[in-house]
N, CA, C, O and CB atoms as a CASP TS submission, in Angstrom:
PFRMAT TS
TARGET T0000
AUTHOR 0000-0000-0000
METHOD Language model
MODEL 1
PARENT N/A
ATOM      1  N   UNK     1     -17.256 -11.753  -1.262  1.00  0.00           N
ATOM      2  CA  UNK     1     -16.142 -11.034  -1.713  1.00  0.00           C
ATOM      3  C   UNK     1     -14.996 -11.074  -0.771  1.00  0.00           C
ATOM      4  O   UNK     1     -15.270 -11.136   0.428  1.00  0.00           O
ATOM      5  CB  UNK     1     -16.513  -9.690  -1.973  1.00  0.00           C
ATOM      6  N   UNK     2     -13.703 -11.046  -1.153  1.00  0.00           N
ATOM      7  CA  UNK     2     -12.635 -11.382  -0.503  1.00  0.00           C
ATOM      8  C   UNK     2     -12.320 -10.011   0.322  1.00  0.00           C
ATOM      9  O   UNK     2     -12.531  -8.876  -0.106  1.00  0.00           O
ATOM     10  CB  UNK     2     -11.518 -11.920  -1.494  1.00  0.00           C
ATOM     11  N   UNK     3     -11.825 -10.315   1.464  1.00  0.00           N
ATOM     12  CA  UNK     3     -11.613  -9.108   2.428  1.00  0.00           C
ATOM     13  C   UNK     3     -10.171  -8.670   2.260  1.00  0.00           C
ATOM     14  O   UNK     3      -9.262  -9.386   2.679  1.00  0.00           O
ATOM     15  CB  UNK     3     -11.908  -9.490   4.026  1.00  0.00           C
ATOM     16  N   UNK     4      -9.937  -7.506   1.655  1.00  0.00           N
ATOM     17  CA  UNK     4      -8.519  -6.978   1.276  1.00  0.00           C
ATOM     18  C   UNK     4      -8.030  -6.392   2.449  1.00  0.00           C
ATOM     19  O   UNK     4      -8.774  -5.767   3.205  1.00  0.00           O
ATOM     20  CB  UNK     4      -8.469  -5.918   0.094  1.00  0.00           C
ATOM     21  N   UNK     5      -6.636  -6.570   2.694  1.00  0.00           N
ATOM     22  CA  UNK     5      -5.839  -5.766   3.779  1.00  0.00           C
ATOM     23  C   UNK     5      -5.999  -4.277   3.610  1.00  0.00           C
ATOM     24  O   UNK     5      -6.049  -3.531   4.588  1.00  0.00           O
ATOM     25  CB  UNK     5      -4.279  -6.093   3.721  1.00  0.00           C
ATOM     26  N   UNK     6      -6.068  -3.904   2.537  1.00  0.00           N
ATOM     27  CA  UNK     6      -6.244  -2.291   2.250  1.00  0.00           C
ATOM     28  C   UNK     6      -7.556  -1.961   1.826  1.00  0.00           C
ATOM     29  O   UNK     6      -8.013  -2.526   0.833  1.00  0.00           O
ATOM     30  CB  UNK     6      -5.292  -1.728   1.118  1.00  0.00           C
ATOM     31  N   UNK     7      -8.196  -1.151   2.427  1.00  0.00           N
ATOM     32  CA  UNK     7      -9.557  -0.696   2.006  1.00  0.00           C
ATOM     33  C   UNK     7      -9.718   0.897   1.998  1.00  0.00           C
ATOM     34  O   UNK     7     -10.518   1.359   1.184  1.00  0.00           O
ATOM     35  CB  UNK     7     -10.631  -1.331   2.991  1.00  0.00           C
ATOM     36  N   UNK     8      -9.114   1.656   2.727  1.00  0.00           N
ATOM     37  CA  UNK     8      -9.184   3.080   2.821  1.00  0.00           C
ATOM     38  C   UNK     8      -7.951   3.611   2.470  1.00  0.00           C
ATOM     39  O   UNK     8      -6.917   3.217   3.010  1.00  0.00           O
ATOM     40  CB  UNK     8      -9.571   3.549   4.109  1.00  0.00           C
ATOM     41  N   UNK     9      -7.970   4.680   1.406  1.00  0.00           N
ATOM     42  CA  UNK     9      -6.769   5.291   0.951  1.00  0.00           C
ATOM     43  C   UNK     9      -6.832   6.733   1.343  1.00  0.00           C
ATOM     44  O   UNK     9      -7.605   7.476   0.739  1.00  0.00           O
ATOM     45  CB  UNK     9      -6.575   5.117  -0.550  1.00  0.00           C
ATOM     46  N   UNK    10      -6.015   7.221   2.389  1.00  0.00           N
ATOM     47  CA  UNK    10      -6.116   8.480   2.833  1.00  0.00           C
ATOM     48  C   UNK    10      -5.514   9.421   1.901  1.00  0.00           C
ATOM     49  O   UNK    10      -4.561   9.107   1.188  1.00  0.00           O
ATOM     50  CB  UNK    10      -5.572   8.585   4.087  1.00  0.00           C
ATOM     51  N   UNK    11      -6.144  10.751   1.898  1.00  0.00           N
ATOM     52  CA  UNK    11      -5.684  11.634   1.045  1.00  0.00           C
ATOM     53  C   UNK    11      -4.874  12.502   1.904  1.00  0.00           C
ATOM     54  O   UNK    11      -5.424  13.140   2.803  1.00  0.00           O
ATOM     55  CB  UNK    11      -6.734  12.298   0.281  1.00  0.00           C
ATOM     56  N   UNK    12      -3.571  12.582   1.696  1.00  0.00           N
ATOM     57  CA  UNK    12      -2.706  13.530   2.483  1.00  0.00           C
ATOM     58  C   UNK    12      -1.651  14.131   1.560  1.00  0.00           C
ATOM     59  O   UNK    12      -1.364  13.613   0.481  1.00  0.00           O
ATOM     60  CB  UNK    12      -1.999  12.793   3.708  1.00  0.00           C
ATOM     61  N   UNK    13      -1.091  15.229   2.020  1.00  0.00           N
ATOM     62  CA  UNK    13      -0.140  15.892   1.322  1.00  0.00           C
ATOM     63  C   UNK    13       1.051  14.944   1.010  1.00  0.00           C
ATOM     64  O   UNK    13       1.643  14.519   2.002  1.00  0.00           O
ATOM     65  CB  UNK    13       0.262  17.093   2.081  1.00  0.00           C
ATOM     66  N   UNK    14       1.521  14.522  -0.275  1.00  0.00           N
ATOM     67  CA  UNK    14       2.509  13.586  -0.538  1.00  0.00           C
ATOM     68  C   UNK    14       3.912  14.064  -0.392  1.00  0.00           C
ATOM     69  O   UNK    14       4.117  15.276  -0.315  1.00  0.00           O
ATOM     70  CB  UNK    14       2.318  13.095  -1.806  1.00  0.00           C
ATOM     71  N   UNK    15       4.957  13.154  -0.344  1.00  0.00           N
ATOM     72  CA  UNK    15       6.236  13.556  -0.577  1.00  0.00           C
ATOM     73  C   UNK    15       6.687  12.736  -1.608  1.00  0.00           C
ATOM     74  O   UNK    15       6.477  11.524  -1.593  1.00  0.00           O
ATOM     75  CB  UNK    15       7.070  13.520   0.565  1.00  0.00           C
ATOM     76  N   UNK    16       7.328  13.333  -2.557  1.00  0.00           N
ATOM     77  CA  UNK    16       7.598  12.665  -3.987  1.00  0.00           C
ATOM     78  C   UNK    16       8.786  11.777  -3.873  1.00  0.00           C
ATOM     79  O   UNK    16       9.794  12.146  -3.271  1.00  0.00           O
ATOM     80  CB  UNK    16       7.893  13.772  -5.183  1.00  0.00           C
ATOM     81  N   UNK    17       8.688  10.687  -4.404  1.00  0.00           N
ATOM     82  CA  UNK    17       9.630   9.722  -4.542  1.00  0.00           C
ATOM     83  C   UNK    17       9.521   9.029  -5.950  1.00  0.00           C
ATOM     84  O   UNK    17       8.506   8.847  -6.622  1.00  0.00           O
ATOM     85  CB  UNK    17       9.488   8.768  -3.417  1.00  0.00           C
ATOM     86  N   UNK    18      10.886   8.672  -6.237  1.00  0.00           N
ATOM     87  CA  UNK    18      10.876   8.124  -7.667  1.00  0.00           C
ATOM     88  C   UNK    18      11.421   6.690  -7.448  1.00  0.00           C
ATOM     89  O   UNK    18      12.512   6.553  -6.895  1.00  0.00           O
ATOM     90  CB  UNK    18      11.842   9.041  -8.780  1.00  0.00           C
ATOM     91  N   UNK    19      10.690   5.591  -7.867  1.00  0.00           N
ATOM     92  CA  UNK    19      11.124   4.163  -7.640  1.00  0.00           C
ATOM     93  C   UNK    19      10.919   3.620  -9.001  1.00  0.00           C
ATOM     94  O   UNK    19      10.237   4.181  -9.859  1.00  0.00           O
ATOM     95  CB  UNK    19      10.275   3.327  -6.467  1.00  0.00           C
ATOM     96  N   UNK    20      11.605   2.395  -9.168  1.00  0.00           N
ATOM     97  CA  UNK    20      11.397   1.415 -10.152  1.00  0.00           C
ATOM     98  C   UNK    20      10.855   0.203  -9.757  1.00  0.00           C
ATOM     99  O   UNK    20      11.357  -0.365  -8.787  1.00  0.00           O
ATOM    100  CB  UNK    20      12.493   1.155 -10.762  1.00  0.00           C
ATOM    101  N   UNK    21       9.823  -0.341 -10.401  1.00  0.00           N
ATOM    102  CA  UNK    21       9.298  -1.483  -9.928  1.00  0.00           C
ATOM    103  C   UNK    21       9.347  -2.561 -11.085  1.00  0.00           C
ATOM    104  O   UNK    21       9.182  -2.246 -12.264  1.00  0.00           O
ATOM    105  CB  UNK    21       7.907  -1.210  -9.394  1.00  0.00           C
ATOM    106  N   UNK    22       9.585  -3.854 -10.662  1.00  0.00           N
ATOM    107  CA  UNK    22       9.552  -4.926 -11.707  1.00  0.00           C
ATOM    108  C   UNK    22       8.281  -4.795 -12.359  1.00  0.00           C
ATOM    109  O   UNK    22       7.334  -4.318 -11.734  1.00  0.00           O
ATOM    110  CB  UNK    22       9.733  -6.368 -11.153  1.00  0.00           C
ATOM    111  N   UNK    23       8.129  -5.277 -13.897  1.00  0.00           N
ATOM    112  CA  UNK    23       6.897  -5.120 -14.397  1.00  0.00           C
ATOM    113  C   UNK    23       5.806  -6.122 -13.929  1.00  0.00           C
ATOM    114  O   UNK    23       4.612  -5.823 -13.952  1.00  0.00           O
ATOM    115  CB  UNK    23       7.037  -5.144 -15.753  1.00  0.00           C
ATOM    116  N   UNK    24       6.271  -7.330 -13.501  1.00  0.00           N
ATOM    117  CA  UNK    24       5.438  -8.264 -12.693  1.00  0.00           C
ATOM    118  C   UNK    24       4.746  -7.612 -11.428  1.00  0.00           C
ATOM    119  O   UNK    24       3.571  -7.910 -11.211  1.00  0.00           O
ATOM    120  CB  UNK    24       6.335  -9.435 -12.225  1.00  0.00           C
ATOM    121  N   UNK    25       5.379  -6.777 -10.616  1.00  0.00           N
ATOM    122  CA  UNK    25       4.937  -6.314  -9.451  1.00  0.00           C
ATOM    123  C   UNK    25       4.006  -5.328  -9.943  1.00  0.00           C
ATOM    124  O   UNK    25       2.908  -5.328  -9.387  1.00  0.00           O
ATOM    125  CB  UNK    25       5.992  -5.826  -8.520  1.00  0.00           C
ATOM    126  N   UNK    26       4.203  -4.474 -10.877  1.00  0.00           N
ATOM    127  CA  UNK    26       3.349  -3.516 -11.443  1.00  0.00           C
ATOM    128  C   UNK    26       1.995  -4.114 -11.860  1.00  0.00           C
ATOM    129  O   UNK    26       0.971  -3.567 -11.450  1.00  0.00           O
ATOM    130  CB  UNK    26       4.026  -2.888 -12.594  1.00  0.00           C
ATOM    131  N   UNK    27       1.933  -5.036 -12.527  1.00  0.00           N
ATOM    132  CA  UNK    27       0.863  -5.634 -13.020  1.00  0.00           C
ATOM    133  C   UNK    27       0.068  -6.297 -11.916  1.00  0.00           C
ATOM    134  O   UNK    27      -1.155  -6.351 -12.047  1.00  0.00           O
ATOM    135  CB  UNK    27       1.260  -6.532 -14.033  1.00  0.00           C
ATOM    136  N   UNK    28       0.659  -6.820 -10.816  1.00  0.00           N
ATOM    137  CA  UNK    28       0.085  -7.274  -9.617  1.00  0.00           C
ATOM    138  C   UNK    28      -0.654  -6.063  -8.825  1.00  0.00           C
ATOM    139  O   UNK    28      -1.745  -6.253  -8.287  1.00  0.00           O
ATOM    140  CB  UNK    28       1.214  -7.935  -8.765  1.00  0.00           C
ATOM    141  N   UNK    29      -0.027  -4.874  -8.789  1.00  0.00           N
ATOM    142  CA  UNK    29      -0.456  -3.802  -8.124  1.00  0.00           C
ATOM    143  C   UNK    29      -1.719  -3.191  -8.811  1.00  0.00           C
ATOM    144  O   UNK    29      -2.651  -2.702  -8.173  1.00  0.00           O
ATOM    145  CB  UNK    29       0.649  -2.862  -8.013  1.00  0.00           C
ATOM    146  N   UNK    30      -1.654  -3.273 -10.296  1.00  0.00           N
ATOM    147  CA  UNK    30      -2.759  -2.993 -10.996  1.00  0.00           C
ATOM    148  C   UNK    30      -4.076  -3.858 -10.862  1.00  0.00           C
ATOM    149  O   UNK    30      -5.219  -3.402 -10.829  1.00  0.00           O
ATOM    150  CB  UNK    30      -2.342  -2.990 -12.238  1.00  0.00           C
ATOM    151  N   UNK    31      -3.758  -5.010 -10.801  1.00  0.00           N
ATOM    152  CA  UNK    31      -4.760  -6.136 -10.476  1.00  0.00           C
ATOM    153  C   UNK    31      -5.428  -5.849  -9.077  1.00  0.00           C
ATOM    154  O   UNK    31      -6.653  -5.832  -8.955  1.00  0.00           O
ATOM    155  CB  UNK    31      -3.997  -7.621 -10.442  1.00  0.00           C
ATOM    156  N   UNK    32      -4.499  -5.609  -7.953  1.00  0.00           N
ATOM    157  CA  UNK    32      -5.061  -5.242  -6.702  1.00  0.00           C
ATOM    158  C   UNK    32      -5.773  -3.946  -6.727  1.00  0.00           C
ATOM    159  O   UNK    32      -6.685  -3.778  -5.917  1.00  0.00           O
ATOM    160  CB  UNK    32      -4.044  -5.206  -5.706  1.00  0.00           C
ATOM    161  N   UNK    33      -5.452  -2.978  -7.592  1.00  0.00           N
ATOM    162  CA  UNK    33      -6.297  -1.763  -7.475  1.00  0.00           C
ATOM    163  C   UNK    33      -7.636  -2.017  -8.029  1.00  0.00           C
ATOM    164  O   UNK    33      -8.571  -1.336  -7.609  1.00  0.00           O
ATOM    165  CB  UNK    33      -5.678  -0.570  -8.181  1.00  0.00           C
ATOM    166  N   UNK    34      -7.851  -2.986  -8.992  1.00  0.00           N
ATOM    167  CA  UNK    34      -9.017  -3.177  -9.600  1.00  0.00           C
ATOM    168  C   UNK    34      -9.811  -3.924  -8.367  1.00  0.00           C
ATOM    169  O   UNK    34     -10.980  -3.648  -8.096  1.00  0.00           O
ATOM    170  CB  UNK    34      -8.848  -4.001 -11.032  1.00  0.00           C
ATOM    171  N   UNK    35      -9.120  -4.798  -7.729  1.00  0.00           N
ATOM    172  CA  UNK    35      -9.874  -5.542  -6.578  1.00  0.00           C
ATOM    173  C   UNK    35     -10.350  -4.543  -5.676  1.00  0.00           C
ATOM    174  O   UNK    35     -11.537  -4.471  -5.357  1.00  0.00           O
ATOM    175  CB  UNK    35      -8.984  -6.583  -5.766  1.00  0.00           C
ATOM    176  N   UNK    36      -9.437  -3.742  -5.239  1.00  0.00           N
ATOM    177  CA  UNK    36      -9.955  -2.687  -4.339  1.00  0.00           C
ATOM    178  C   UNK    36     -11.343  -2.075  -4.802  1.00  0.00           C
ATOM    179  O   UNK    36     -12.213  -1.785  -3.980  1.00  0.00           O
ATOM    180  CB  UNK    36      -8.893  -1.551  -4.245  1.00  0.00           C
ATOM    181  N   UNK    37     -11.496  -1.897  -6.161  1.00  0.00           N
ATOM    182  CA  UNK    37     -12.371  -1.168  -6.882  1.00  0.00           C
ATOM    183  C   UNK    37     -13.567  -2.023  -7.294  1.00  0.00           C
ATOM    184  O   UNK    37     -14.385  -1.677  -8.146  1.00  0.00           O
ATOM    185  CB  UNK    37     -11.686  -0.585  -8.012  1.00  0.00           C
ATOM    186  N   UNK    38     -13.599  -3.267  -6.554  1.00  0.00           N
ATOM    187  CA  UNK    38     -14.745  -4.064  -6.701  1.00  0.00           C
ATOM    188  C   UNK    38     -14.533  -4.976  -7.947  1.00  0.00           C
ATOM    189  O   UNK    38     -15.510  -5.574  -8.397  1.00  0.00           O
ATOM    190  CB  UNK    38     -16.012  -3.173  -6.818  1.00  0.00           C
ATOM    191  N   UNK    39     -13.409  -5.102  -8.480  1.00  0.00           N
ATOM    192  CA  UNK    39     -13.020  -6.096  -9.540  1.00  0.00           C
ATOM    193  C   UNK    39     -12.996  -5.093 -10.746  1.00  0.00           C
ATOM    194  O   UNK    39     -12.588  -5.642 -11.770  1.00  0.00           O
ATOM    195  CB  UNK    39     -14.130  -7.461  -9.730  1.00  0.00           C
ATOM    196  N   UNK    40     -13.308  -3.838 -10.893  1.00  0.00           N
ATOM    197  CA  UNK    40     -13.383  -3.008 -12.045  1.00  0.00           C
ATOM    198  C   UNK    40     -12.041  -2.173 -12.249  1.00  0.00           C
ATOM    199  O   UNK    40     -11.658  -1.310 -11.460  1.00  0.00           O
ATOM    200  CB  UNK    40     -14.614  -2.077 -11.904  1.00  0.00           C
ATOM    201  N   UNK    41     -11.433  -2.517 -13.323  1.00  0.00           N
ATOM    202  CA  UNK    41     -10.103  -1.460 -13.533  1.00  0.00           C
ATOM    203  C   UNK    41     -10.405  -0.059 -13.735  1.00  0.00           C
ATOM    204  O   UNK    41      -9.610   0.829 -13.424  1.00  0.00           O
ATOM    205  CB  UNK    41      -9.233  -1.810 -14.815  1.00  0.00           C
ATOM    206  N   UNK    42     -11.627   0.170 -14.289  1.00  0.00           N
ATOM    207  CA  UNK    42     -12.018   1.584 -14.618  1.00  0.00           C
ATOM    208  C   UNK    42     -12.439   2.232 -13.402  1.00  0.00           C
ATOM    209  O   UNK    42     -13.354   1.757 -12.730  1.00  0.00           O
ATOM    210  CB  UNK    42     -13.138   1.680 -15.662  1.00  0.00           C
ATOM    211  N   UNK    43     -11.817   3.311 -13.068  1.00  0.00           N
ATOM    212  CA  UNK    43     -11.913   4.051 -11.727  1.00  0.00           C
ATOM    213  C   UNK    43     -11.229   3.625 -10.659  1.00  0.00           C
ATOM    214  O   UNK    43     -11.341   4.217  -9.585  1.00  0.00           O
ATOM    215  CB  UNK    43     -13.130   4.106 -11.271  1.00  0.00           C
ATOM    216  N   UNK    44     -10.417   2.529 -10.810  1.00  0.00           N
ATOM    217  CA  UNK    44      -9.581   1.900  -9.612  1.00  0.00           C
ATOM    218  C   UNK    44      -8.430   2.985  -9.187  1.00  0.00           C
ATOM    219  O   UNK    44      -7.942   3.787  -9.984  1.00  0.00           O
ATOM    220  CB  UNK    44      -8.815   0.360 -10.113  1.00  0.00           C
ATOM    221  N   UNK    45      -8.139   2.900  -8.052  1.00  0.00           N
ATOM    222  CA  UNK    45      -6.823   3.949  -7.651  1.00  0.00           C
ATOM    223  C   UNK    45      -5.835   3.560  -8.490  1.00  0.00           C
ATOM    224  O   UNK    45      -5.799   2.458  -9.037  1.00  0.00           O
ATOM    225  CB  UNK    45      -6.188   3.881  -6.068  1.00  0.00           C
ATOM    226  N   UNK    46      -4.962   4.497  -8.624  1.00  0.00           N
ATOM    227  CA  UNK    46      -3.742   4.302  -9.365  1.00  0.00           C
ATOM    228  C   UNK    46      -2.611   3.679  -8.362  1.00  0.00           C
ATOM    229  O   UNK    46      -2.748   3.774  -7.143  1.00  0.00           O
ATOM    230  CB  UNK    46      -3.278   5.731 -10.014  1.00  0.00           C
ATOM    231  N   UNK    47      -1.535   3.065  -8.930  1.00  0.00           N
ATOM    232  CA  UNK    47      -0.502   2.382  -8.269  1.00  0.00           C
ATOM    233  C   UNK    47       0.053   3.263  -7.251  1.00  0.00           C
ATOM    234  O   UNK    47       0.310   2.891  -6.106  1.00  0.00           O
ATOM    235  CB  UNK    47       0.529   1.917  -9.196  1.00  0.00           C
ATOM    236  N   UNK    48       0.247   4.540  -7.738  1.00  0.00           N
ATOM    237  CA  UNK    48       0.893   5.544  -6.865  1.00  0.00           C
ATOM    238  C   UNK    48       0.098   5.867  -5.606  1.00  0.00           C
ATOM    239  O   UNK    48       0.626   6.309  -4.585  1.00  0.00           O
ATOM    240  CB  UNK    48       1.119   6.818  -7.636  1.00  0.00           C
ATOM    241  N   UNK    49      -1.209   5.620  -5.741  1.00  0.00           N
ATOM    242  CA  UNK    49      -2.152   5.793  -4.533  1.00  0.00           C
ATOM    243  C   UNK    49      -2.195   4.556  -3.629  1.00  0.00           C
ATOM    244  O   UNK    49      -2.471   4.594  -2.430  1.00  0.00           O
ATOM    245  CB  UNK    49      -3.627   6.094  -5.020  1.00  0.00           C
ATOM    246  N   UNK    50      -1.916   3.541  -4.274  1.00  0.00           N
ATOM    247  CA  UNK    50      -1.836   2.121  -3.478  1.00  0.00           C
ATOM    248  C   UNK    50      -0.694   1.887  -2.715  1.00  0.00           C
ATOM    249  O   UNK    50      -0.748   1.248  -1.664  1.00  0.00           O
ATOM    250  CB  UNK    50      -1.886   0.948  -4.372  1.00  0.00           C
ATOM    251  N   UNK    51       0.410   2.391  -3.198  1.00  0.00           N
ATOM    252  CA  UNK    51       1.776   2.007  -2.548  1.00  0.00           C
ATOM    253  C   UNK    51       1.831   2.738  -1.063  1.00  0.00           C
ATOM    254  O   UNK    51       2.159   2.019  -0.119  1.00  0.00           O
ATOM    255  CB  UNK    51       3.132   2.554  -3.577  1.00  0.00           C
ATOM    256  N   UNK    52       1.568   3.942  -0.843  1.00  0.00           N
ATOM    257  CA  UNK    52       1.801   4.334   0.512  1.00  0.00           C
ATOM    258  C   UNK    52       0.952   3.654   1.620  1.00  0.00           C
ATOM    259  O   UNK    52       1.493   3.289   2.664  1.00  0.00           O
ATOM    260  CB  UNK    52       1.602   5.744   0.581  1.00  0.00           C
ATOM    261  N   UNK    53      -0.409   3.478   1.393  1.00  0.00           N
ATOM    262  CA  UNK    53      -1.096   2.825   2.442  1.00  0.00           C
ATOM    263  C   UNK    53      -0.634   1.252   2.633  1.00  0.00           C
ATOM    264  O   UNK    53      -0.748   0.613   3.679  1.00  0.00           O
ATOM    265  CB  UNK    53      -2.625   2.946   2.129  1.00  0.00           C
ATOM    266  N   UNK    54      -0.159   0.837   1.554  1.00  0.00           N
ATOM    267  CA  UNK    54       0.450  -0.653   1.742  1.00  0.00           C
ATOM    268  C   UNK    54       1.550  -0.684   2.461  1.00  0.00           C
ATOM    269  O   UNK    54       1.681  -1.485   3.387  1.00  0.00           O
ATOM    270  CB  UNK    54       0.821  -1.347   0.517  1.00  0.00           C
ATOM    271  N   UNK    55       2.489   0.201   2.115  1.00  0.00           N
ATOM    272  CA  UNK    55       3.743   0.445   3.040  1.00  0.00           C
ATOM    273  C   UNK    55       3.459   0.610   4.450  1.00  0.00           C
ATOM    274  O   UNK    55       4.095   0.031   5.331  1.00  0.00           O
ATOM    275  CB  UNK    55       4.497   1.678   2.642  1.00  0.00           C
ATOM    276  N   UNK    56       2.360   1.518   4.683  1.00  0.00           N
ATOM    277  CA  UNK    56       2.115   1.971   6.078  1.00  0.00           C
ATOM    278  C   UNK    56       1.617   0.719   6.735  1.00  0.00           C
ATOM    279  O   UNK    56       2.080   0.394   7.828  1.00  0.00           O
ATOM    280  CB  UNK    56       1.053   3.217   6.206  1.00  0.00           C
ATOM    281  N   UNK    57       0.760   0.042   6.174  1.00  0.00           N
ATOM    282  CA  UNK    57       0.043  -1.215   6.825  1.00  0.00           C
ATOM    283  C   UNK    57       1.184  -2.326   6.943  1.00  0.00           C
ATOM    284  O   UNK    57       1.119  -3.123   7.879  1.00  0.00           O
ATOM    285  CB  UNK    57      -1.318  -1.811   5.831  1.00  0.00           C
ATOM    286  N   UNK    58       1.977  -2.383   6.242  1.00  0.00           N
ATOM    287  CA  UNK    58       3.037  -3.187   6.469  1.00  0.00           C
ATOM    288  C   UNK    58       3.849  -2.986   7.664  1.00  0.00           C
ATOM    289  O   UNK    58       4.178  -3.839   8.489  1.00  0.00           O
ATOM    290  CB  UNK    58       3.788  -3.120   5.446  1.00  0.00           C
ATOM    291  N   UNK    59       4.155  -1.614   7.645  1.00  0.00           N
ATOM    292  CA  UNK    59       5.194  -1.248   8.788  1.00  0.00           C
ATOM    293  C   UNK    59       4.448  -1.271  10.058  1.00  0.00           C
ATOM    294  O   UNK    59       5.040  -1.597  11.087  1.00  0.00           O
ATOM    295  CB  UNK    59       5.902   0.238   8.605  1.00  0.00           C
ATOM    296  N   UNK    60       3.239  -0.963  10.076  1.00  0.00           N
ATOM    297  CA  UNK    60       2.331  -1.051  11.601  1.00  0.00           C
ATOM    298  C   UNK    60       2.098  -2.519  11.799  1.00  0.00           C
ATOM    299  O   UNK    60       1.795  -2.845  12.946  1.00  0.00           O
ATOM    300  CB  UNK    60       0.647  -0.204  11.595  1.00  0.00           C
ATOM    301  N   UNK    61       2.187  -3.507  10.857  1.00  0.00           N
ATOM    302  CA  UNK    61       2.027  -4.919  11.296  1.00  0.00           C
ATOM    303  C   UNK    61       3.341  -5.636  11.629  1.00  0.00           C
ATOM    304  O   UNK    61       3.265  -6.796  12.037  1.00  0.00           O
ATOM    305  CB  UNK    61       1.318  -5.700  10.217  1.00  0.00           C
ATOM    306  N   UNK    62       4.559  -5.041  11.490  1.00  0.00           N
ATOM    307  CA  UNK    62       5.713  -5.691  11.658  1.00  0.00           C
ATOM    308  C   UNK    62       6.090  -5.560  13.215  1.00  0.00           C
ATOM    309  O   UNK    62       6.559  -4.530  13.700  1.00  0.00           O
ATOM    310  CB  UNK    62       6.768  -5.121  10.681  1.00  0.00           C
ATOM    311  N   UNK    63       5.833  -6.698  13.913  1.00  0.00           N
ATOM    312  CA  UNK    63       6.111  -6.702  15.214  1.00  0.00           C
ATOM    313  C   UNK    63       7.629  -6.473  15.581  1.00  0.00           C
ATOM    314  O   UNK    63       7.944  -5.735  16.515  1.00  0.00           O
ATOM    315  CB  UNK    63       5.623  -7.918  15.712  1.00  0.00           C
ATOM    316  N   UNK    64       8.517  -7.113  14.837  1.00  0.00           N
ATOM    317  CA  UNK    64       9.907  -6.771  15.141  1.00  0.00           C
ATOM    318  C   UNK    64      10.238  -5.419  15.197  1.00  0.00           C
ATOM    319  O   UNK    64      10.872  -4.905  16.118  1.00  0.00           O
ATOM    320  CB  UNK    64      10.746  -7.322  14.254  1.00  0.00           C
ATOM    321  N   UNK    65       9.701  -4.696  13.964  1.00  0.00           N
ATOM    322  CA  UNK    65       9.967  -3.237  13.741  1.00  0.00           C
ATOM    323  C   UNK    65       9.526  -2.386  14.975  1.00  0.00           C
ATOM    324  O   UNK    65      10.210  -1.479  15.451  1.00  0.00           O
ATOM    325  CB  UNK    65       9.196  -2.735  12.441  1.00  0.00           C
ATOM    326  N   UNK    66       8.175  -2.826  15.484  1.00  0.00           N
ATOM    327  CA  UNK    66       7.661  -1.986  16.653  1.00  0.00           C
ATOM    328  C   UNK    66       8.426  -2.357  17.907  1.00  0.00           C
ATOM    329  O   UNK    66       8.514  -1.497  18.783  1.00  0.00           O
ATOM    330  CB  UNK    66       6.088  -2.204  16.903  1.00  0.00           C
ATOM    331  N   UNK    67       8.940  -3.438  18.075  1.00  0.00           N
ATOM    332  CA  UNK    67       9.770  -3.860  19.166  1.00  0.00           C
ATOM    333  C   UNK    67      11.013  -3.063  19.178  1.00  0.00           C
ATOM    334  O   UNK    67      11.453  -2.593  20.227  1.00  0.00           O
ATOM    335  CB  UNK    67      10.079  -5.315  19.088  1.00  0.00           C
ATOM    336  N   UNK    68      11.639  -2.886  17.935  1.00  0.00           N
ATOM    337  CA  UNK    68      13.016  -2.241  17.776  1.00  0.00           C
ATOM    338  C   UNK    68      12.679  -0.802  18.145  1.00  0.00           C
ATOM    339  O   UNK    68      13.312  -0.219  19.026  1.00  0.00           O
ATOM    340  CB  UNK    68      13.707  -2.388  16.204  1.00  0.00           C
ATOM    341  N   UNK    69      11.671  -0.221  17.465  1.00  0.00           N
ATOM    342  CA  UNK    69      11.330   1.296  17.609  1.00  0.00           C
ATOM    343  C   UNK    69      11.079   1.580  19.222  1.00  0.00           C
ATOM    344  O   UNK    69      11.546   2.564  19.794  1.00  0.00           O
ATOM    345  CB  UNK    69       9.872   1.705  16.653  1.00  0.00           C
ATOM    346  N   UNK    70      10.286   0.590  19.855  1.00  0.00           N
ATOM    347  CA  UNK    70      10.279   0.968  21.189  1.00  0.00           C
ATOM    348  C   UNK    70      11.569   0.989  22.034  1.00  0.00           C
ATOM    349  O   UNK    70      11.696   1.804  22.948  1.00  0.00           O
ATOM    350  CB  UNK    70       9.408   0.165  21.773  1.00  0.00           C
ATOM    351  N   UNK    71      12.495   0.118  21.736  1.00  0.00           N
ATOM    352  CA  UNK    71      13.762  -0.050  22.194  1.00  0.00           C
ATOM    353  C   UNK    71      14.643   1.254  22.060  1.00  0.00           C
ATOM    354  O   UNK    71      15.433   1.658  22.914  1.00  0.00           O
ATOM    355  CB  UNK    71      14.341  -1.183  21.477  1.00  0.00           C
ATOM    356  N   UNK    72      14.395   1.789  20.951  1.00  0.00           N
ATOM    357  CA  UNK    72      15.138   3.122  20.637  1.00  0.00           C
ATOM    358  C   UNK    72      14.534   4.306  21.283  1.00  0.00           C
ATOM    359  O   UNK    72      15.213   5.322  21.438  1.00  0.00           O
ATOM    360  CB  UNK    72      15.167   3.409  19.128  1.00  0.00           C
ATOM    361  N   UNK    73      13.327   4.245  21.662  1.00  0.00           N
ATOM    362  CA  UNK    73      12.672   5.390  22.435  1.00  0.00           C
ATOM    363  C   UNK    73      13.241   5.510  23.847  1.00  0.00           C
ATOM    364  O   UNK    73      13.215   6.627  24.364  1.00  0.00           O
ATOM    365  CB  UNK    73      11.103   5.180  22.536  1.00  0.00           C
ATOM    366  N   UNK    74      13.743   4.502  24.513  1.00  0.00           N
ATOM    367  CA  UNK    74      14.089   4.611  25.831  1.00  0.00           C
ATOM    368  C   UNK    74      15.460   4.567  26.085  1.00  0.00           C
ATOM    369  O   UNK    74      15.876   4.657  27.240  1.00  0.00           O
ATOM    370  CB  UNK    74      13.496   3.695  26.538  1.00  0.00           C
TER
END
């Protein structure tokens, strides 16, 4: 089985945002949700539940952002 970058989706109190996604990206997110669920779309996490951990993972892995953030702290 393919190792996905996203595996655990935390359940925290959300902040509501409204965004528009291109249809192509939405289809890819649905496919990713099914992959997270072992290939089964039934019972897969919703796109709304996928996006926050994906963004968090992206931000924590961005070295340039981490460096800039450290520079602002001092």
